[in-house]
C-alpha positions, 0 to 999 in steps of 0.5 A, a space after each residue: 352624485 358619483 357612482 361608487 366605485 366597487 371595493 376589489 379584494 385581491 386574492 393570495 395567488 396560491 403559489 404553483 404545485 411545481 415550486 412545491 415538489 421543487 422545494 420538497 425533492 430539494 429536502 429530500 436530496 439534503 436529506 439524503 446526502 446528509 444520511 450518506 455522508 453520515 454513513 461514509 463517517 460512520 462506516 468508513 474507508 471500507 465502505 467507501 472503497 465498494 463505490 470506486 472504480 474496480 481497478 487495478 494498477 499496475 507498477 513500472 517494472 524496475 530492472 532489477 537482477 533477481 536471485 531468488 524470491 525475496 532477494 535481489 542482486 549478486 549472493 557474493 555482493 561484499 554489501 548485504 542489506 535487509 529490508 524489514 517492511 511493512 507493505 502498509 508503512 507510508 514510509 517504506 512506501 516512501 522509500 521504495 518510490 524514492 530511494 529504492 530504484 537508485 540503490 538498486 541502479 548504482 549498487 545491486 545491478 552493480 554486484 555490489 549489495 545483495 537485498 532481502 525483503 523480510 516482513 514485519 507486519 505491525 500496522 494491522 492484519 492487511 500488511 500479513 496477507 499482503 507479505 503472504 501475497 507477495 511471498 506466493 507470487 515469490 513461489 512464481 518467481 514474481 515477488 518483485 513485480 507483486 511487491 511493487 504493485 502493493 506499493 502502486 495500490 497503497 492509498 492508506 492504512 487499513 483501508 481495505 486495499 490488502 483484503 485477500 480479495 485485492 490481493 488476487 485482483 493484484 495476481 490476476 493483473 500480473 498474470 501469475 497462475 491464478 490457481 497456485 497463487 489461490 490455493 497458495 494465499 487462501 491455505 496460508 502457505 507462507 504465514 509460516 515465513 511471515 511470522 519467521 520474518 517478524 520473529 527475527 525483526 523483534 529478537 534485533 530489537 526492530 520496533 519501526 518500519 522500514 529498517 535496515 541492516 547494512 552488513 549489520 549496521 542498524 539503519 531505521 526510517 526511509 532515509 535519503 539515498 545520500 545517508 544509505 549511499 554513505 553507509 554502503 560506501 563504508 561498508 564497501 571500505 570495510 568500515 562498517 561491521 561485516 556481520 549480517 542481520 
């Protein structure tokens, strides 16, 4: 008669407590991430900007022959170009980065073109504030440096690039007289200037930015440099309307 072997019932081992904590922690992290992403979608880019580094990109200075404030070149040049632009406009940015440097080098700095910038803020309130800021900088002889710095810090339309707080940061980065600049901006000294520019644009039938008048000849959009060059050459030869816009 054999001795019966005892029946052993193995109890299921419980999971270590640390694995439960990891699982719970993972759920919390996932939940927080979902809430954060949802908040970004709901609130938008202005919320995102609060988490971005507080840095200002100062544009490399273009070697312009500056006459005063928002103009450059020789006022007696045979060709007068007026740009109506919006600092939030991506096509204005394209013109500034791709075409304007060539235009300055070949025609403005050689006394053949007198160039004037006028504001046509059509995208949003930041467009007007940016233009006012540029004119305030122009009171200190720094319109074009501020103009370039605005474009250098462009990241989209109505995303907070040109809040008044950021305009002050750009002015500080350019080492402007801050008391003068902030007073100009807060008192809206050039609000009327910007409104006059916009009224002139509408009177000239402008509906988009950038729009140019080359001795009165209307050109819409960020045209390739070759197109503007051809029109300027025609103007120099006297083959375009000589009335300024």
